[in-house]
N, C-alpha and C positions, 0 to 999 in steps of 0.2 A: 333809132327812136321808136320804130314800129313795135319793138318788143318790150316797151315800157310796162304794159300791164303785167307781164310775167315777172319783171323785176320787182314791181310793187308787191305783187302777191307773195313772192318768195321772201322778200325782206319782212313783210308783215307777218308771215307765218313764223319766221324765225324769231322775230321780236316778241310775238305773242307767246311762243314756247318759252322763251327766256323769262318773260315777265311772270308767266303763270308758274314757272318753276319755284318762284319765291312766294307765290300767293296761295298755292293749293297744297293739299297733303302730298307727302313724299314717303310712302310707306316702305319702299324697297331700297335696299342698300346699294343696288347697282342694276344695270340692265345688260344682259348678255345675249347676243344674237347669233343664230346659226341658220344657214339656208343658202339661197342662190341669188341670182341677180335682182330679184324682187326686193331684197333687203341689203344688198351689197353697198357698204358705205364708201367704197372707193379703193378696193384692193389693187386695182390696176393703175397705180400712180394717181389716184384721185378721181379717175373716170368712174362715173356711175351710170346705171342703165335707166336714166330718166332724162327729161329735157333740160336745157340750159337757159339761163337768163340772158339779158342784153349784154352783160359783160363776159359771157362765156362760162359763167359758173354753173355747175350742175345743181339742180334742185335737190333738196333732201329726200331721202326715202322714208317710208313710214316709221321704222324703228327710231330713226334720228329725231323725228318730230315728236313721237310718243315719249322717248326718253327725255327730251327737253321739257315736256310738260310734267314729267314725274320728278324733275329736279336732278337728273343724272348729269354728272360732269360731262361737258361736250367731248373732252379728251377720251373718256371711257367709251363714247359712242362711235369712235373712229375705227378704221380697219385694223384687224389683228395681224395680218400677214402680208401687208403691202411691202414690196421690195424697196419702195421709196423711204419708208420709215427709218431703217438703219443708216441709209445714205445721208439723210438730212438730220439725223440725231433725234428723230421724233419718237415718242413712246408708242408702243402698240396699244390699240384700243381693244375693246371686247366685242367687236362685231366680226364674227368669224365667217359670215356669209360671203361666198365667192361666186361671181357670175359664171354660169356654165355648169355649176355643181349639179350632179345627180344625187339621188337619195343615198346612194352608197358613199359618195364623197362627203356628203353632209355628216353621215355617221362616222366616217373616218376622221373628220376634223374634230370630232369630240373624243374619240377613243384612241386613235393612233397618231395620224399625221395630218396637219393642215398644209395644203399646197395652194399657192396661187399659180394656176396653170391656165394657159391660153386655151379657151374652149374650142370645140370643133366648129368649123365653118369660119374661123377667124384666121388671118395670116399668122403663121407660126404656131398653129394649133398643136397642142401637146407639150409645148415648151414650159417647163416649170421655172417660174421667175423667183420664187422663194418658197421654202418649206420650213416648218417648225413643229415641235411636238403638239399634238392635239390638246384640247382644253382639259381633258381628264386623263391624258396619257401619263404613264409613270406613277400611277396611283394617286394622282391629285384628286381633291374633293371639291364638289360644287358648293357655292355659297347658298345656304338654305334660305337666306333673306333676300336674295336677288330675284328679279323677274327674268325668266328665260323666254326668248322669242324665236319661234321656229317656222320657217317657210320651206317649201320644196315640192318637187314632183314634176314640175313642168318640163325640165330638161330630160327626164326619162322618156317623155313623149317625143320631144323635139329631136333627140339623138337616136330615135328608133329602137329604144329599149322596151317600149310598150306597144304591142301590136295585137293584143287580145285581152279579154276580160281577166284571164289568169295573170297576165303580165301586170295589168293595172292593180289587181289585188296585191300582188307581191310588192309592187312599188309603194303602195300605201302602207303596207306592213313595215317596209324598210324605214319610211319616214317616222312611223310610230316607234321603231326601234331606237331612233335618236332620242325621243322623249323618254323612253325606258332607260336608256343609258344615263341620261341626266338625272333621272329619279334615283337610280341605283347609286349614283355618285353623290347624292345628298340634296338635289334640287327639290323644291316644294312647289313653286309657282311657275308653270310652263304654259305659255300662250302659243297656240298652234293655228296657222292658217289652214282652212280647207282650200283645196286647189281650185282656182277660178275655172270656169267653164272654158276650156281651150277652144271649143267650137265657136265661141262668141269673142274671138279676137281677130284683128285684121289679117293675121297670118292664115287663118282657116275659114273665116266667114265667107259664105257664098261658094265654097269649093265642095267637091264630093266628100271631103274628109270632115266637113262640119258636123253632121249628125253622129257619125261613129265616134268622133273625138268627144263630143258632148256626153255620149253614153259611157265612154271609157273614163272620162273625168269623174262621172258619178260613181262608177265602180271603185275608182281610186279612193274617193272620199268615204264611201261606205266601209271599205276595208280599214282606212285610217281611223274613223270614228270607233269602229268595233274594237280595234287594238288599244286605242287611247282609253277606252272605258275600263280596261283591265289594269291600268297603271295606278299605283298607290301614290298619287300626287294630285295637286290641284291643277288639273288640266283645263285651261280656258280656251275653248274653241272659238274661232272667228269664222262666221258663215259668210265668207267672201263671195261665193257664187250668188247667193240671194241678195246681198248688199249691192253688187254690181248690176244685177237684173233690175233692182229697184231704181238705180240711177238711170239705166237705159229706158225704163218705162216712163219715168217722170224727170227728164233732164233739167227742166226749169227749177225744180225744187233743190237741185244740187248745184245750181249755178252753171250747168253745162248748156251748150247750145242746143236749141230746139230746131227742128227742121233740117238737121244734119245727120249723116250716116256716121254715128259714133263708133260703130263696130267695124265698118268697112273702110274707114279712113283713119289717118293718124296725123301727128304734128310734124315729125321730122322727115317723113317720106322714106325712111330706112326700112326696106323690105315690105313696104305697104304703100297704098295710095295716099299721097299727101292731101289733106283737106284743103279745098280751093279757097276757103274763106279764112279759116283760123290756122292753117298750116304755116310752117316757117317761112314760106315764100308766098303765102296767100294774101288776099286783099287786106285783111286786118289780123296779122299773126297774134295769136293768144292761146297758149296751151292750156290755160285755165278753163277754156271752153270745151276742151276735148278730153276724152277719157284715156286715149292711148297715145304715147309718145312715138312708138314704132310698131312693129308687127305684133309684139306681145307684152311690152312693158307700159305701165301706167304713166301718165303725165304727173306733174306736181298736184293737179287737182285730184287725181285718183289716189295718190299717195296720202294726201291730206285727208281725204275721205276715209281711208282705211285707218289712219292714225286716230282720227276722231272717234271712229267706231270702236276701236280697241280701248280708247280712254273712257268712253261712255260705260263700258262693261266694268272696267277696273274701278271707276269712281262710284258706281251704283251703291256698293255697301257703305261707303262713306256717308251717304245720305240716308239709306234705308235703315241703318242701325240707330238713327235718331228717332224712328217711330216709337219704340218703347220708351224713349226718354220723354217724348211728348206726353205719353200717358202718365209717367211718373210725375211730370210737372203738374198735371191735372190733379193727381192724388195729393201732392204737396199743397197745392192751392186750396183744395177742399179741407185738408187738415188745418191749414192756416185759418180758414173761415170758421172752423169749429173752435179753435183756440180763441179767436177774436170774440166769438159769441160767449164763450165761457167767462169772459171778463165782465159781462153784464151782471149787475147785482142779482142775487138769487131771489126768487119769489118766496112767498110765505109757505110754510108747511101745508101740504094738501092742495096747493094751487098749481095751475099750469102756467107755462110761459111759451108763447108762440113767437117765432121770429121769421123775418124775411130779409135777405141781403142780396145785393148785387155788387159785382166787382169786375175788374179788368186786370189783365196780367201782361207782362212783357217778358219774353224769354230770349236770351242771347247765348248762342253757342259759339265760342271761339274755335277756329280750326285746329285740328290735331294732326299728328303724323299720318293717321289713317282715318280721319273723320273730317267732314266738311264743316265750314262755319254756317251758321243759320240764325235767322231773326224770326222770332215768333210773336204773335199777338193773340190775345184771347179775352173772353169775357164769360161771366157765369151768373147764374141765378140759383140761390140756395134757399130752401124752405125747411122749417123744422119746428120742434117744440120739445119741452121738457116738463117733467113732473117732479115735484119735490116730495120725497117720501117722508123725510124727517129732518131733524137738524143737521145730520151728517151727510145725507145722500140726496143726489139729484140725478134722475135718469132721463134720457131723451133719444129722439130719432131725428135724422136730418136727411134730406135728399137734395142733390144738386145736378144741374146741367151745365157742362163746361164745353165751350166751343173754342177750338184753337186753329190757327193757321200758321204754318212754318214755311218760310222761304229759305232754301238751302242750296249750296253749291254755286259754281261759277255762273250758271245760267239761270239762277233763281228758280229752281224747281219748287213746286207748290204742293204742300201736303196739308190736308185738313183732317181734323179729328173732333168728333162729338163724343164726350164722355158723360155717361149717366151713372152717378154715384149715389149710394145710400149708406148711411152710417147709423149704428147704435152706439150710444156713449153713456158714460157714467162719470159722475164727479163726487168726490168725497172731501170733507173737511171736518176736522175734529181738533179742538184746541188750536195749536199752530201748525199741525200737519195737514197737508192737502195732497190730493192725487186726482188724476183724470185718466181715462182710457177710452179708446174708440176702436170699433171694428167696422171696416169699410169694404164694400164689394161693389163692383160696377161692370157695366157693358161698354165696350169701346167700338165706335163706328167710324172707321176710316173710309168715308164715303167718296172722297175725291183725292186720289194720289196721282200727281202729275209730275213725272220725272222729266226734266228738260236738259238737253245737252247740245253742244255744237256738233254739226254734221256737215262738213264742207262750209259753204258760205252762209248757210242758214242754220237755225236751230230746229231740233225735232223734239217732240214730246211723246212719251209713252204713258198711258193712263191705266189705272186699275183701282180697285177698292177691296177692302177686307174688313173683318171684324176682330175683336179681341176681348179679353177679360182682364180685370184687375181686382186685387183685393189687398187689404193692408190692416195691420194692427199697430196701434201706437199707445204709449203710456208715459206719464210723468209722475214723479214723486218729489214733493218739495216741503220746505219748512219755512214758515213765516218768522222773521226775526223780530217783528213788532207785534204788539197785541192787536186783536181784531178791531178794537175801538180807535186805534191810532189813525191819524190823517195820512200817514204814509205806510207803505208796506214794501218789504224787500225780502225776497225768498229765493235762496239757491235751490236748484232742483237737478235731478238726473232724469234722462229720458231714454226710451228704447223704441225703435221703429222697425217694422218688418213690412215689406211690400213686394208683391210679385205681379208682373205684367206679362201677359202672353198676347202676341200679335199673330193671328192666323196667316198662314202662307197664302199667296195669291199669284196669279199670272197676269201680266199686262196684256191688254186685249187686242192689240192690233194684228198680231201674227207676223209682223215684219221682222227683218233680220236683227233689229235693235231691241225687240221686245224681250223682256226677261221674266222669269218666274222665280219666286222666293219661297223658301220653306218657312215654317213657323219660327218665330223668334220669342225667346223668353228672357226676361231680365229681372233678377231678384236684387232687392236692396235690404241690407241689414245694417242698422246704424245704432250707435250708442252716443249719448251726448251729455254734456253738463251745461247748465245755464243759470241765469239770474233773471227773475221776474220782479218788477217793481211797479208801484202805483203811487199817485199823489192826489189827494182831494184838494183841488184848487178853488172850488166853489161849493156851496152846499149841495148843488145838484150836478156838479161836473167833476169827473175824475179822469186823470191822465194815466195811461198804461205804457209800459215799455218792457221789452224782453230781448235778451241776447243769449245765444247759445252756440256752442262749438260741438260739432258732431263728427264722428269718425265712421266712414263707410267701409265695411268689411268685404263687400262684394265689388271689388274694383278691378276685376279681370277685364282684359280687352274683349269686346263683344265681336261676334262674327255672324255671318249669314251664309247659308247654303243656297245656291242659286243655279239657274240654267237658262240657256236661250230657249224661248218657247218653240223656236224652229228646230231645236235639238234637245228635246226633253230628257233623253236618256243620259246625257253627258253633263252631270252636275259638278260643281266645284264650290269650295268654301273659301271666302275671303274675309279679312278682318276689317273692323270698323271702329266705332266709338269706344273710348275707354273712360269709365266713370272715375272721378278723382276721389281719393281716399279721405280728404278733409273738407268739411263744409261749415261755413259760418252763416248763421241766420240771425236776423234782428227784426223787431216790429215796434211800431209806435201807434198808439190809439187813444181815442177819447170817447167817453161815454157820458151822455147828458140826459137827465131825466126831464122830459118835456112836461108831463103831468104825472101824477102818482101812478106808478105801474107801467108807464110807457117810456122806454129808453131809446134814444137815438145814438148811434155810434158810427165812428169812422176810423179806418185803420190803414196803415201802410206796412207792407211786409217785404223783406229783402233777404235773398239768399245768394251766397257767392262761394264758388270753388275756383280752381285755376282756370277752367275753360267754360264755366257755366255761371250766368247771372240771371236770377229770376226775381222780378219785382211785381208787386200787386197792390192795388188799392181797392177798398170796399166800403160800402155804406149800408148800414142795416138798421132795422127797427125791431124792437121786441115789445110784447104786450103781455102783462100778467092778468090772469083771470081765474 
């Protein structure tokens, strides 16, 4: 019963992973793992190099947790070469990591032969329990839509293969060679751990080897990063050394025990000093309070922390590619406001008409395979005026301020946008023909971007801000079926819209392991539509308006964003995000009432819908002729 906290934590972690697999994006076809004991899913008959719960079950390792959150089938996350699988008739999984593997063995498991072999220092060391062809052996190809997960390097040190900076550089290059082999085999998305600081593990902490091993770990990582930067793939580095140093510096923030030696003690007591309070035989056993299970391997708390870290990076573009969509939503709301105003009766020739309007919007993004769901709210103030040149033409200017807030993702990240938009427009009507057109330009101020994600038992937020620009052209051409003097009007029309939004790149400000930098994003929209505009004079001073249109979006390619860890600015990668839908339906309903001669009050409701996007807005405006 004393180990109940671990049981609850493990079950909660797995339940969370399973539930989120169905609730969050799943952009990768599979997850395929290579490495050593840090990622081994149970090659040795189900044994894993992490702590066990109260029932004797081993806690999951980070790729198992991450794969669950990405919606990968649990069977696929199992061991690839376990000798137990064929005996029990179980299928092999896609986790090729084996405890004890050196960087050379990791490479071999990809290109030549995968062996489950008892590692040095264990009874029966060197005995091969099972072997099979490596992942890409015999000319096999990698899945370009899968996520590849790579760890390794620690056993090169533990087995005496690294004794100098030159050895560390060579070992780092060997691990990079595994990523290179995957890329040459067709892999596109490869996530790679940087080697944890081996000097900051129970095995070496406080010994004469601590400082030399810390320096050699750094040399290994420098070599690894240098080589990874030359591979033509989307290499996603995980800065594990910095992440773990943050956990050690502020254990309370990560749910770890404060006032305990988290580096010099461990949970199991295997090869290290068991923690007297939270160790397996301690006063209150609880591995979730400790970072290390044994002399070098993380507890479930450490594995969960690393899985959350990896997921926060993968999930970032699912939210950040919604930033241009926020700006497009402001542009569309602005254009709706103009169309609403255009329904107001024209002033006399040679007169001006001024107007002011205020409104509110609701924006709803449904989740996609590679984009997060989000709920947005906004409001706006629009001012403008027009001048009637003659019977056929009216020209005008308008400016608006639009404020938006979008909550997106599993942890309700918070993104804010202020849009400052200005338009010049023209209207034409002659006989039964009519047309309108507008040219819009604006400045985008993303003043408060707060990306929030789970990290261990708590959430963490990374903040930034940036600017952008937007411009658009729109036009419609229609024909009235009824005479101008009729109490009703019905006019089919065609429309064309072009809009371009650019969001400037920015770095999140904290400088922590989880902070990311993003390159510029551009999103262009080109739409053609057909619609029907109608109105009815219900009272001498009151007229109802309605409009419905169907539009086709020609720029419907999946959006992506190039990004990097701010702690590793030279190693960037590009991941996919939001995909605009190709078909859009929009409708509006409005009423205009003449309060006194030349003063009109109007109200409008606007609605847009595609498969994943719903945008609604209401507005109230007044215009004055003079």
